[in-house]
All heavy atoms as a GROMACS GRO file, in nm:
protein
  614
    1MET      N    1  11.672  17.375  10.387
    1MET     CA    2  11.766  17.271  10.351
    1MET      C    3  11.727  17.219  10.218
    1MET      O    4  11.610  17.236  10.160
    1MET     CB    5  11.760  17.160  10.462
    1MET     CG    6  11.860  17.053  10.438
    1MET     SD    7  11.892  16.952  10.584
    1MET     CE    8  12.040  17.030  10.628
    2SER      N    9  11.807  17.137  10.159
    2SER     CA   10  11.783  17.091  10.018
    2SER      C   11  11.689  16.977  10.015
    2SER      O   12  11.666  16.919   9.909
    2SER     CB   13  11.911  17.062   9.962
    2SER     OG   14  11.979  16.958  10.029
    3THR      N   15  11.638  16.927  10.126
    3THR     CA   16  11.552  16.812  10.116
    3THR      C   17  11.423  16.841  10.046
    3THR      O   18  11.361  16.756   9.968
    3THR     CB   19  11.509  16.758  10.261
    3THR    OG1   20  11.455  16.863  10.338
    3THR    CG2   21  11.637  16.708  10.328
    4LEU      N   22  11.372  16.963  10.059
    4LEU     CA   23  11.247  17.000   9.996
    4LEU      C   24  11.274  17.016   9.843
    4LEU      O   25  11.175  16.991   9.766
    4LEU     CB   26  11.191  17.132  10.050
    4LEU     CG   27  11.142  17.128  10.192
    4LEU    CD1   28  11.102  17.267  10.236
    4LEU    CD2   29  11.031  17.032  10.208
    5GLY      N   30  11.387  17.049   9.800
    5GLY     CA   31  11.413  17.062   9.658
    5GLY      C   32  11.429  16.926   9.589
    5GLY      O   33  11.416  16.922   9.463
    6SER      N   34  11.462  16.829   9.665
    6SER     CA   35  11.485  16.699   9.600
    6SER      C   36  11.357  16.633   9.553
    6SER      O   37  11.355  16.575   9.442
    6SER     CB   38  11.557  16.601   9.698
    6SER     OG   39  11.488  16.584   9.806
    7ASN      N   40  11.256  16.644   9.628
    7ASN     CA   41  11.121  16.585   9.590
    7ASN      C   42  11.012  16.656   9.655
    7ASN      O   43  10.973  16.623   9.764
    7ASN     CB   44  11.123  16.436   9.620
    7ASN     CG   45  11.006  16.365   9.546
    7ASN    OD1   46  10.920  16.428   9.494
    7ASN    ND2   47  11.007  16.234   9.555
    8PRO      N   48  10.973  16.768   9.593
    8PRO     CA   49  10.862  16.844   9.660
    8PRO      C   50  10.730  16.778   9.680
    8PRO      O   51  10.667  16.799   9.788
    8PRO     CB   52  10.846  16.970   9.572
    8PRO     CG   53  10.918  16.938   9.444
    8PRO     CD   54  11.007  16.818   9.468
    9LEU      N   55  10.693  16.688   9.605
    9LEU     CA   56  10.567  16.615   9.622
    9LEU      C   57  10.574  16.525   9.747
    9LEU      O   58  10.483  16.523   9.824
    9LEU     CB   59  10.533  16.524   9.495
    9LEU     CG   60  10.395  16.453   9.505
    9LEU    CD1   61  10.283  16.546   9.524
    9LEU    CD2   62  10.384  16.366   9.382
   10LEU      N   63  10.689  16.458   9.762
   10LEU     CA   64  10.712  16.376   9.883
   10LEU      C   65  10.708  16.463  10.009
   10LEU      O   66  10.653  16.427  10.108
   10LEU     CB   67  10.840  16.302   9.875
   10LEU     CG   68  10.884  16.222  10.001
   10LEU    CD1   69  10.788  16.106  10.022
   10LEU    CD2   70  11.026  16.175   9.986
   11ALA      N   71  10.764  16.586  10.003
   11ALA     CA   72  10.767  16.679  10.115
   11ALA      C   73  10.622  16.722  10.151
   11ALA      O   74  10.584  16.727  10.272
   11ALA     CB   75  10.855  16.797  10.082
   12ILE      N   76  10.546  16.752  10.054
   12ILE     CA   77  10.403  16.801  10.073
   12ILE      C   78  10.319  16.686  10.137
   12ILE      O   79  10.256  16.705  10.238
   12ILE     CB   80  10.345  16.850   9.942
   12ILE    CG1   81  10.403  16.977   9.902
   12ILE    CG2   82  10.193  16.865   9.964
   12ILE    CD1   83  10.370  17.025   9.760
   13VAL      N   84  10.331  16.562  10.081
   13VAL     CA   85  10.259  16.453  10.140
   13VAL      C   86  10.302  16.420  10.282
   13VAL      O   87  10.227  16.396  10.368
   13VAL     CB   88  10.273  16.330  10.039
   13VAL    CG1   89  10.222  16.207  10.107
   13VAL    CG2   90  10.207  16.352   9.912
   14SER      N   91  10.435  16.429  10.303
   14SER     CA   92  10.487  16.401  10.434
   14SER      C   93  10.434  16.501  10.533
   14SER      O   94  10.398  16.465  10.642
   14SER     CB   95  10.641  16.404  10.427
   14SER     OG   96  10.699  16.392  10.559
   15HIS      N   97  10.440  16.630  10.502
   15HIS     CA   98  10.396  16.729  10.587
   15HIS      C   99  10.241  16.714  10.627
   15HIS      O  100  10.206  16.715  10.743
   15HIS     CB  101  10.416  16.870  10.525
   15HIS     CG  102  10.552  16.927  10.553
   15HIS    ND1  103  10.665  16.868  10.495
   15HIS    CD2  104  10.602  17.026  10.628
   15HIS    CE1  105  10.770  16.934  10.528
   15HIS    NE2  106  10.735  17.031  10.612
   16ILE      N  107  10.164  16.690  10.522
   16ILE     CA  108  10.026  16.670  10.549
   16ILE      C  109   9.994  16.553  10.636
   16ILE      O  110   9.915  16.548  10.722
   16ILE     CB  111   9.938  16.665  10.411
   16ILE    CG1  112   9.948  16.800  10.342
   16ILE    CG2  113   9.802  16.617  10.438
   16ILE    CD1  114   9.895  16.800  10.203
   17PHE      N  115  10.065  16.441  10.610
   17PHE     CA  116  10.050  16.315  10.682
   17PHE      C  117  10.090  16.338  10.834
   17PHE      O  118  10.006  16.303  10.920
   17PHE     CB  119  10.139  16.208  10.624
   17PHE     CG  120  10.137  16.077  10.698
   17PHE    CD1  121  10.025  15.995  10.688
   17PHE    CD2  122  10.244  16.046  10.776
   17PHE    CE1  123  10.029  15.875  10.770
   17PHE    CE2  124  10.244  15.924  10.846
   17PHE     CZ  125  10.135  15.840  10.842
   18PHE      N  126  10.197  16.400  10.856
   18PHE     CA  127  10.240  16.418  10.994
   18PHE      C  128  10.161  16.530  11.068
   18PHE      O  129  10.141  16.519  11.191
   18PHE     CB  130  10.391  16.447  11.003
   18PHE     CG  131  10.469  16.323  10.986
   18PHE    CD1  132  10.548  16.306  10.869
   18PHE    CD2  133  10.467  16.219  11.079
   18PHE    CE1  134  10.623  16.192  10.855
   18PHE    CE2  135  10.549  16.107  11.063
   18PHE     CZ  136  10.622  16.092  10.953
   19ILE      N  137  10.109  16.628  11.000
   19ILE     CA  138  10.019  16.724  11.061
   19ILE      C  139   9.890  16.655  11.100
   19ILE      O  140   9.839  16.677  11.210
   19ILE     CB  141   9.989  16.842  10.961
   19ILE    CG1  142  10.118  16.926  10.956
   19ILE    CG2  143   9.878  16.929  11.011
   19ILE    CD1  144  10.112  17.028  10.847
   20GLY      N  145   9.838  16.568  11.017
   20GLY     CA  146   9.718  16.489  11.049
   20GLY      C  147   9.737  16.392  11.170
   20GLY      O  148   9.656  16.394  11.254
   21ILE      N  149   9.847  16.336  11.179
   21ILE     CA  150   9.883  16.239  11.284
   21ILE      C  151   9.889  16.322  11.418
   21ILE      O  152   9.840  16.285  11.518
   21ILE     CB  153  10.008  16.163  11.258
   21ILE    CG1  154   9.976  16.051  11.160
   21ILE    CG2  155  10.064  16.098  11.385
   21ILE    CD1  156  10.094  15.969  11.121
   22SER      N  157   9.964  16.441  11.408
   22SER     CA  158   9.980  16.522  11.530
   22SER      C  159   9.847  16.579  11.569
   22SER      O  160   9.809  16.584  11.697
   22SER     CB  161  10.082  16.633  11.512
   22SER     OG  162  10.040  16.723  11.418
   23PHE      N  163   9.750  16.613  11.479
   23PHE     CA  164   9.621  16.664  11.522
   23PHE      C  165   9.547  16.549  11.588
   23PHE      O  166   9.482  16.575  11.694
   23PHE     CB  167   9.550  16.716  11.395
   23PHE     CG  168   9.413  16.776  11.432
   23PHE    CD1  169   9.408  16.893  11.485
   23PHE    CD2  170   9.296  16.703  11.400
   23PHE    CE1  171   9.280  16.958  11.510
   23PHE    CE2  172   9.176  16.757  11.435
   23PHE     CZ  173   9.165  16.885  11.496
   24TYR      N  174   9.558  16.432  11.530
   24TYR     CA  175   9.485  16.310  11.591
   24TYR      C  176   9.546  16.292  11.734
   24TYR      O  177   9.460  16.264  11.834
   24TYR     CB  178   9.504  16.197  11.506
   24TYR     CG  179   9.447  16.070  11.558
   24TYR    CD1  180   9.304  16.049  11.566
   24TYR    CD2  181   9.532  15.966  11.610
   24TYR    CE1  182   9.255  15.935  11.619
   24TYR    CE2  183   9.472  15.852  11.667
   24TYR     CZ  184   9.333  15.830  11.666
   24TYR     OH  185   9.289  15.718  11.716
   25ALA      N  186   9.669  16.296  11.753
   25ALA     CA  187   9.736  16.273  11.880
   25ALA      C  188   9.702  16.381  11.984
   25ALA      O  189   9.678  16.354  12.097
   25ALA     CB  190   9.881  16.258  11.868
   26LEU      N  191   9.689  16.502  11.941
   26LEU     CA  192   9.659  16.611  12.032
   26LEU      C  193   9.510  16.601  12.083
   26LEU      O  194   9.488  16.662  12.186
   26LEU     CB  195   9.678  16.744  11.963
   26LEU     CG  196   9.828  16.793  11.947
   26LEU    CD1  197   9.828  16.921  11.869
   26LEU    CD2  198   9.882  16.817  12.088
   27GLN      N  199   9.429  16.532  12.015
   27GLN     CA  200   9.291  16.517  12.066
   27GLN      C  201   9.282  16.432  12.194
   27GLN      O  202   9.174  16.432  12.258
   27GLN     CB  203   9.203  16.464  11.953
   27GLN     CG  204   9.180  16.552  11.836
   27GLN     CD  205   9.095  16.497  11.725
   27GLN    OE1  206   9.072  16.378  11.720
   27GLN    NE2  207   9.061  16.576  11.635
   28ALA      N  208   9.387  16.366  12.221
   28ALA     CA  209   9.384  16.288  12.353
   28ALA      C  210   9.402  16.374  12.468
   28ALA      O  211   9.386  16.321  12.583
   28ALA     CB  212   9.498  16.185  12.338
   29ILE      N  213   9.437  16.502  12.460
   29ILE     CA  214   9.457  16.588  12.570
   29ILE      C  215   9.324  16.628  12.627
   29ILE      O  216   9.240  16.666  12.555
   29ILE     CB  217   9.545  16.710  12.525
   29ILE    CG1  218   9.679  16.670  12.486
   29ILE    CG2  219   9.559  16.812  12.638
   29ILE    CD1  220   9.766  16.784  12.428
   30LEU      N  221   9.320  16.628  12.758
   30LEU     CA  222   9.203  16.675  12.827
   30LEU      C  223   9.197  16.833  12.829
   30LEU      O  224   9.271  16.894  12.911
   30LEU     CB  225   9.184  16.625  12.971
   30LEU     CG  226   9.132  16.486  12.979
   30LEU    CD1  227   9.133  16.441  13.126
   30LEU    CD2  228   8.993  16.482  12.938
   31THR      N  229   9.124  16.895  12.740
   31THR     CA  230   9.134  17.041  12.739
   31THR      C  231   9.051  17.106  12.844
   31THR      O  232   9.074  17.223  12.878
   31THR     CB  233   9.084  17.090  12.598
   31THR    OG1  234   8.943  17.036  12.576
   31THR    CG2  235   9.168  17.046  12.484
   32GLN      N  236   8.957  17.042  12.906
   32GLN     CA  237   8.878  17.098  13.013
   32GLN      C  238   8.959  17.136  13.133
   32GLN      O  239   8.925  17.231  13.206
   32GLN     CB  240   8.769  17.001  13.057
   32GLN     CG  241   8.665  16.973  12.954
   32GLN     CD  242   8.707  16.862  12.861
   32GLN    OE1  243   8.803  16.802  12.877
   32GLN    NE2  244   8.620  16.838  12.750
   33ALA      N  245   9.067  17.064  13.150
   33ALA     CA  246   9.151  17.092  13.275
   33ALA      C  247   9.249  17.215  13.251
   33ALA      O  248   9.287  17.277  13.343
   33ALA     CB  249   9.239  16.969  13.310
   34ILE      N  250   9.284  17.249  13.126
   34ILE     CA  251   9.377  17.352  13.111
   34ILE      C  252   9.332  17.475  13.025
   34ILE      O  253   9.397  17.579  13.032
   34ILE     CB  254   9.500  17.299  13.035
   34ILE    CG1  255   9.469  17.224  12.909
   34ILE    CG2  256   9.585  17.210  13.122
   34ILE    CD1  257   9.586  17.171  12.822
   35ILE      N  258   9.214  17.459  12.963
   35ILE     CA  259   9.158  17.568  12.887
   35ILE      C  260   9.037  17.631  12.952
   35ILE      O  261   8.954  17.553  13.005
   35ILE     CB  262   9.122  17.525  12.734
   35ILE    CG1  263   9.238  17.457  12.670
   35ILE    CG2  264   9.065  17.639  12.653
   35ILE    CD1  265   9.360  17.544  12.638
   36ARG      N  266   9.030  17.771  12.944
   36ARG     CA  267   8.918  17.823  13.014
   36ARG      C  268   8.790  17.799  12.943
   36ARG      O  269   8.786  17.770  12.816
   36ARG     CB  270   8.935  17.981  13.015
   36ARG     CG  271   9.048  18.016  13.112
   36ARG     CD  272   9.049  18.166  13.128
   36ARG     NE  273   9.109  18.229  13.009
   36ARG     CZ  274   9.106  18.358  12.994
   36ARG    NH1  275   9.059  18.437  13.081
   36ARG    NH2  276   9.152  18.408  12.881
   37LYS      N  277   8.677  17.803  13.014
   37LYS     CA  278   8.542  17.770  12.951
   37LYS      C  279   8.505  17.882  12.845
   37LYS      O  280   8.556  17.992  12.862
   37LYS     CB  281   8.437  17.777  13.064
   37LYS     CG  282   8.449  17.649  13.157
   37LYS     CD  283   8.344  17.649  13.264
   37LYS     CE  284   8.358  17.534  13.347
   37LYS     NZ  285   8.251  17.523  13.452
   38ASN      N  286   8.425  17.845  12.756
   38ASN     CA  287   8.366  17.927  12.643
   38ASN      C  288   8.478  17.984  12.559
   38ASN      O  289   8.469  18.094  12.512
   38ASN     CB  290   8.290  18.044  12.706
   38ASN     CG  291   8.165  17.993  12.786
   38ASN    OD1  292   8.108  17.896  12.750
   38ASN    ND2  293   8.130  18.060  12.898
   39ARG      N  294   8.586  17.910  12.539
   39ARG     CA  295   8.688  17.950  12.447
   39ARG      C  296   8.712  17.841  12.341
   39ARG      O  297   8.820  17.795  12.313
   39ARG     CB  298   8.826  17.971  12.526
   39ARG     CG  299   8.815  18.065  12.635
   39ARG     CD  300   8.805  18.201  12.578
   39ARG     NE  301   8.814  18.311  12.689
   39ARG     CZ  302   8.840  18.429  12.671
   39ARG    NH1  303   8.867  18.479  12.552
   39ARG    NH2  304   8.833  18.511  12.773
   40VAL      N  305   8.603  17.801  12.283
   40VAL     CA  306   8.602  17.688  12.184
   40VAL      C  307   8.685  17.727  12.062
   40VAL      O  308   8.772  17.640  12.029
   40VAL     CB  309   8.459  17.649  12.148
   40VAL    CG1  310   8.466  17.540  12.045
   40VAL    CG2  311   8.385  17.611  12.270
   41PHE      N  312   8.664  17.833  12.004
   41PHE     CA  313   8.736  17.872  11.882
   41PHE      C  314   8.879  17.890  11.910
   41PHE      O  315   8.962  17.840  11.829
   41PHE     CB  316   8.678  18.004  11.821
   41PHE     CG  317   8.754  18.049  11.699
   41PHE    CD1  318   8.736  17.984  11.576
   41PHE    CD2  319   8.836  18.158  11.704
   41PHE    CE1  320   8.806  18.023  11.465
   41PHE    CE2  321   8.911  18.197  11.599
   41PHE     CZ  322   8.894  18.131  11.476
   42GLN      N  323   8.910  17.950  12.019
   42GLN     CA  324   9.064  17.968  12.052
   42GLN      C  325   9.130  17.838  12.080
   42GLN      O  326   9.247  17.813  12.047
   42GLN     CB  327   9.071  18.064  12.174
   42GLN     CG  328   9.032  18.202  12.137
   42GLN     CD  329   9.020  18.288  12.265
   42GLN    OE1  330   9.002  18.234  12.375
   42GLN    NE2  331   9.044  18.414  12.246
   43THR      N  332   9.057  17.742  12.141
   43THR     CA  333   9.107  17.610  12.160
   43THR      C  334   9.136  17.530  12.031
   43THR      O  335   9.237  17.466  12.011
   43THR     CB  336   9.017  17.526  12.259
   43THR    OG1  337   8.993  17.601  12.372
   43THR    CG2  338   9.070  17.391  12.292
   44GLN      N  339   9.034  17.543  11.940
   44GLN     CA  340   9.050  17.473  11.814
   44GLN      C  341   9.168  17.531  11.740
   44GLN      O  342   9.242  17.465  11.670
   44GLN     CB  343   8.923  17.493  11.732
   44GLN     CG  344   8.809  17.408  11.783
   44GLN     CD  345   8.678  17.434  11.714
   44GLN    OE1  346   8.664  17.536  11.643
   44GLN    NE2  347   8.574  17.354  11.737
   45LEU      N  348   9.183  17.668  11.739
   45LEU     CA  349   9.293  17.731  11.671
   45LEU      C  350   9.427  17.699  11.731
   45LEU      O  351   9.526  17.675  11.658
   45LEU     CB  352   9.275  17.892  11.679
   45LEU     CG  353   9.375  17.973  11.606
   45LEU    CD1  354   9.367  17.947  11.459
   45LEU    CD2  355   9.350  18.115  11.633
   46LEU      N  356   9.432  17.681  11.862
   46LEU     CA  357   9.553  17.638  11.928
   46LEU      C  358   9.593  17.496  11.889
   46LEU      O  359   9.715  17.464  11.854
   46LEU     CB  360   9.535  17.640  12.081
   46LEU     CG  361   9.648  17.591  12.165
   46LEU    CD1  362   9.776  17.666  12.148
   46LEU    CD2  363   9.611  17.580  12.311
   47PHE      N  364   9.487  17.404  11.878
   47PHE     CA  365   9.518  17.267  11.832
   47PHE      C  366   9.567  17.264  11.683
   47PHE      O  367   9.656  17.188  11.657
   47PHE     CB  368   9.385  17.188  11.848
   47PHE     CG  369   9.368  17.116  11.973
   47PHE    CD1  370   9.366  17.191  12.092
   47PHE    CD2  371   9.363  16.977  11.985
   47PHE    CE1  372   9.349  17.132  12.215
   47PHE    CE2  373   9.350  16.916  12.111
   47PHE     CZ  374   9.350  16.993  12.226
   48ILE      N  375   9.512  17.350  11.603
   48ILE     CA  376   9.550  17.347  11.464
   48ILE      C  377   9.696  17.405  11.454
   48ILE      O  378   9.781  17.348  11.382
   48ILE     CB  379   9.453  17.438  11.377
   48ILE    CG1  380   9.312  17.365  11.367
   48ILE    CG2  381   9.516  17.469  11.239
   48ILE    CD1  382   9.208  17.450  11.307
   49LEU      N  383   9.724  17.508  11.522
   49LEU     CA  384   9.858  17.568  11.516
   49LEU      C  385   9.961  17.468  11.576
   49LEU      O  386  10.073  17.454  11.524
   49LEU     CB  387   9.865  17.703  11.591
   49LEU     CG  388   9.792  17.810  11.515
   49LEU    CD1  389   9.788  17.942  11.602
   49LEU    CD2  390   9.845  17.836  11.378
   50LEU      N  391   9.925  17.405  11.687
   50LEU     CA  392  10.018  17.307  11.750
   50LEU      C  393  10.037  17.187  11.654
   50LEU      O  394  10.145  17.130  11.643
   50LEU     CB  395   9.967  17.249  11.887
   50LEU     CG  396   9.988  17.352  12.006
   50LEU    CD1  397   9.919  17.299  12.126
   50LEU    CD2  398  10.138  17.373  12.037
   51SER      N  399   9.936  17.147  11.586
   51SER     CA  400   9.940  17.032  11.488
   51SER      C  401  10.038  17.071  11.378
   51SER      O  402  10.115  16.985  11.341
   51SER     CB  403   9.805  17.000  11.437
   51SER     OG  404   9.722  16.954  11.538
   52ILE      N  405  10.027  17.187  11.326
   52ILE     CA  406  10.112  17.232  11.214
   52ILE      C  407  10.258  17.239  11.265
   52ILE      O  408  10.352  17.191  11.202
   52ILE     CB  409  10.062  17.369  11.161
   52ILE    CG1  410   9.932  17.349  11.090
   52ILE    CG2  411  10.169  17.427  11.067
   52ILE    CD1  412   9.866  17.479  11.049
   53ALA      N  413  10.278  17.293  11.388
   53ALA     CA  414  10.419  17.307  11.430
   53ALA      C  415  10.478  17.168  11.460
   53ALA      O  416  10.597  17.143  11.421
   53ALA     CB  417  10.416  17.393  11.562
   54ILE      N  418  10.403  17.082  11.529
   54ILE     CA  419  10.459  16.951  11.561
   54ILE      C  420  10.477  16.865  11.431
   54ILE      O  421  10.580  16.798  11.412
   54ILE     CB  422  10.373  16.877  11.665
   54ILE    CG1  423  10.375  16.951  11.804
   54ILE    CG2  424  10.414  16.733  11.686
   54ILE    CD1  425  10.273  16.905  11.898
   55GLY      N  426  10.372  16.864  11.346
   55GLY     CA  427  10.371  16.786  11.223
   55GLY      C  428  10.479  16.830  11.125
   55GLY      O  429  10.549  16.738  11.075
   56SER      N  430  10.503  16.951  11.110
   56SER     CA  431  10.611  16.995  11.020
   56SER      C  432  10.751  16.972  11.078
   56SER      O  433  10.836  16.938  11.001
   56SER     CB  434  10.586  17.140  10.982
   56SER     OG  435  10.606  17.225  11.091
   57THR      N  436  10.759  16.978  11.209
   57THR     CA  437  10.891  16.948  11.268
   57THR      C  438  10.921  16.798  11.250
   57THR      O  439  11.034  16.764  11.209
   57THR     CB  440  10.894  16.985  11.409
   57THR    OG1  441  10.865  17.128  11.429
   57THR    CG2  442  11.030  16.956  11.481
   58VAL      N  443  10.828  16.714  11.273
   58VAL     CA  444  10.848  16.569  11.259
   58VAL      C  445  10.868  16.535  11.114
   58VAL      O  446  10.951  16.452  11.075
   58VAL     CB  447  10.726  16.494  11.321
   58VAL    CG1  448  10.745  16.341  11.289
   58VAL    CG2  449  10.719  16.512  11.467
   59SER      N  450  10.796  16.600  11.026
   59SER     CA  451  10.813  16.566  10.886
   59SER      C  452  10.947  16.617  10.828
   59SER      O  453  11.012  16.534  10.756
   59SER     CB  454  10.706  16.637  10.804
   59SER     OG  455  10.720  16.628  10.664
   60ASN      N  456  10.997  16.726  10.877
   60ASN     CA  457  11.131  16.771  10.844
   60ASN      C  458  11.230  16.679  10.898
   60ASN      O  459  11.331  16.644  10.824
   60ASN     CB  460  11.157  16.913  10.895
   60ASN     CG  461  11.092  17.022  10.810
   60ASN    OD1  462  11.073  16.994  10.692
   60ASN    ND2  463  11.061  17.126  10.868
   61PHE      N  464  11.219  16.622  11.013
   61PHE     CA  465  11.307  16.529  11.076
   61PHE      C  466  11.314  16.401  10.980
   61PHE      O  467  11.422  16.354  10.942
   61PHE     CB  468  11.264  16.492  11.217
   61PHE     CG  469  11.341  16.371  11.269
   61PHE    CD1  470  11.476  16.390  11.314
   61PHE    CD2  471  11.290  16.247  11.270
   61PHE    CE1  472  11.542  16.286  11.368
   61PHE    CE2  473  11.357  16.141  11.328
   61PHE     CZ  474  11.486  16.160  11.373
   62PHE      N  475  11.202  16.347  10.944
   62PHE     CA  476  11.208  16.224  10.854
   62PHE      C  477  11.254  16.252  10.715
   62PHE      O  478  11.326  16.176  10.664
   62PHE     CB  479  11.064  16.163  10.853
   62PHE     CG  480  11.035  16.078  10.973
   62PHE    CD1  481  10.947  16.129  11.074
   62PHE    CD2  482  11.096  15.958  10.991
   62PHE    CE1  483  10.923  16.046  11.184
   62PHE    CE2  484  11.066  15.876  11.095
   62PHE     CZ  485  10.980  15.926  11.198
   63LEU      N  486  11.222  16.371  10.665
   63LEU     CA  487  11.284  16.409  10.528
   63LEU      C  488  11.433  16.426  10.538
   63LEU      O  489  11.504  16.385  10.446
   63LEU     CB  490  11.210  16.535  10.477
   63LEU     CG  491  11.069  16.519  10.434
   63LEU    CD1  492  11.006  16.654  10.408
   63LEU    CD2  493  11.052  16.426  10.318
   64ASP      N  494  11.484  16.480  10.645
   64ASP     CA  495  11.627  16.495  10.664
   64ASP      C  496  11.693  16.362  10.676
   64ASP      O  497  11.798  16.337  10.623
   64ASP     CB  498  11.660  16.590  10.786
   64ASP     CG  499  11.629  16.733  10.764
   64ASP    OD1  500  11.620  16.774  10.643
   64ASP    OD2  501  11.625  16.806  10.859
   65ILE      N  502  11.634  16.268  10.756
   65ILE     CA  503  11.684  16.137  10.773
   65ILE      C  504  11.694  16.067  10.636
   65ILE      O  505  11.795  16.002  10.606
   65ILE     CB  506  11.608  16.056  10.876
   65ILE    CG1  507  11.619  16.116  11.015
   65ILE    CG2  508  11.646  15.907  10.874
   65ILE    CD1  509  11.767  16.106  11.073
   66SER      N  510  11.584  16.082  10.563
   66SER     CA  511  11.587  16.017  10.436
   66SER      C  512  11.691  16.071  10.338
   66SER      O  513  11.754  16.003  10.269
   66SER     CB  514  11.446  16.038  10.372
   66SER     OG  515  11.438  15.996  10.238
   67TYR      N  516  11.707  16.202  10.346
   67TYR     CA  517  11.803  16.272  10.261
   67TYR      C  518  11.951  16.231  10.298
   67TYR      O  519  12.028  16.197  10.220
   67TYR     CB  520  11.788  16.427  10.276
   67TYR     CG  521  11.894  16.504  10.196
   67TYR    CD1  522  11.894  16.514  10.056
   67TYR    CD2  523  11.994  16.561  10.266
   67TYR    CE1  524  11.990  16.585   9.997
   67TYR    CE2  525  12.095  16.638  10.202
   67TYR     CZ  526  12.088  16.648  10.058
   67TYR     OH  527  12.184  16.723  10.000
   68TRP      N  528  11.972  16.233  10.432
   68TRP     CA  529  12.105  16.193  10.476
   68TRP      C  530  12.137  16.046  10.452
   68TRP      O  531  12.248  16.011  10.424
   68TRP     CB  532  12.114  16.223  10.628
   68TRP     CG  533  12.114  16.367  10.659
   68TRP    CD1  534  12.153  16.471  10.580
   68TRP    CD2  535  12.067  16.427  10.782
   68TRP    NE1  536  12.135  16.592  10.639
   68TRP    CE2  537  12.081  16.569  10.769
   68TRP    CE3  538  12.014  16.376  10.901
   68TRP    CZ2  539  12.041  16.653  10.867
   68TRP    CZ3  540  11.981  16.458  11.002
   68TRP    CH2  541  11.995  16.601  10.988
   69SER      N  542  12.043  15.960  10.466
   69SER     CA  543  12.068  15.819  10.433
   69SER      C  544  12.094  15.800  10.290
   69SER      O  545  12.178  15.712  10.254
   69SER     CB  546  11.952  15.734  10.478
   69SER     OG  547  11.838  15.755  10.396
   70GLY      N  548  12.038  15.873  10.204
   70GLY     CA  549  12.071  15.867  10.061
   70GLY      C  550  12.206  15.923  10.030
   70GLY      O  551  12.274  15.869   9.941
   71ARG      N  552  12.242  16.030  10.096
   71ARG     CA  553  12.379  16.088  10.078
   71ARG      C  554  12.485  15.994  10.134
   71ARG      O  555  12.597  15.990  10.091
   71ARG     CB  556  12.387  16.224  10.152
   71ARG     CG  557  12.292  16.325  10.094
   71ARG     CD  558  12.342  16.384   9.963
   71ARG     NE  559  12.463  16.459   9.993
   71ARG     CZ  560  12.535  16.514   9.894
   71ARG    NH1  561  12.508  16.495   9.772
   71ARG    NH2  562  12.649  16.571   9.932
   72TRP      N  563  12.454  15.918  10.241
   72TRP     CA  564  12.558  15.831  10.306
   72TRP      C  565  12.596  15.721  10.207
   72TRP      O  566  12.720  15.694  10.208
   72TRP     CB  567  12.494  15.766  10.432
   72TRP     CG  568  12.586  15.687  10.507
   72TRP    CD1  569  12.594  15.549  10.500
   72TRP    CD2  570  12.688  15.724  10.596
   72TRP    NE1  571  12.695  15.501  10.584
   72TRP    CE2  572  12.750  15.607  10.643
   72TRP    CE3  573  12.736  15.848  10.642
   72TRP    CZ2  574  12.857  15.606  10.735
   72TRP    CZ3  575  12.838  15.858  10.737
   72TRP    CH2  576  12.896  15.738  10.781
   73SER      N  577  12.506  15.675  10.130
   73SER     CA  578  12.552  15.565  10.043
   73SER      C  579  12.646  15.615   9.929
   73SER      O  580  12.717  15.532   9.870
   73SER     CB  581  12.428  15.495   9.977
   73SER     OG  582  12.356  15.589   9.897
   74THR      N  583  12.640  15.741   9.897
   74THR     CA  584  12.731  15.793   9.795
   74THR      C  585  12.870  15.815   9.845
   74THR      O  586  12.968  15.827   9.761
   74THR     CB  587  12.680  15.926   9.738
   74THR    OG1  588  12.675  16.022   9.848
   74THR    CG2  589  12.541  15.910   9.678
   75TRP      N  590  12.895  15.808   9.978
   75TRP     CA  591  13.025  15.827  10.032
   75TRP      C  592  13.115  15.699  10.022
   75TRP      O  593  13.235  15.704  10.030
   75TRP     CB  594  13.020  15.869  10.173
   75TRP     CG  595  12.970  16.012  10.190
   75TRP    CD1  596  12.938  16.097  10.093
   75TRP    CD2  597  12.936  16.075  10.306
   75TRP    NE1  598  12.890  16.218  10.139
   75TRP    CE2  599  12.889  16.204  10.284
   75TRP    CE3  600  12.942  16.044  10.442
   75TRP    CZ2  601  12.855  16.304  10.378
   75TRP    CZ3  602  12.902  16.133  10.540
   75TRP    CH2  603  12.859  16.259  10.507
   76PHE      N  604  13.050  15.584  10.016
   76PHE     CA  605  13.117  15.458  10.019
   76PHE      C  606  13.105  15.391   9.888
   76PHE      O  607  13.032  15.389   9.814
   76PHE     CB  608  13.072  15.367  10.133
   76PHE     CG  609  13.102  15.428  10.263
   76PHE    CD1  610  13.009  15.479  10.344
   76PHE    CD2  611  13.232  15.424  10.311
   76PHE    CE1  612  13.031  15.540  10.469
   76PHE    CE2  613  13.267  15.481  10.436
   76PHE     CZ  614  13.163  15.533  10.513
   0.00000   0.00000   0.00000
């Protein structure tokens, strides 16, 4: 979408911010109950990939809302 083209620095900062927040939030999950023992590296990799997926999705949502709200004011 064109939101990344409008301000790439804002998009990068937003993605990094929301990836960090999602990584922090994922640390609240009890991994001992759902992950097999002696799979530390795989668990860390799963957390990183989930953080990237969740964080970039949330960031895209907020960037789209920001883009659409700016476009809305030009209609009236």
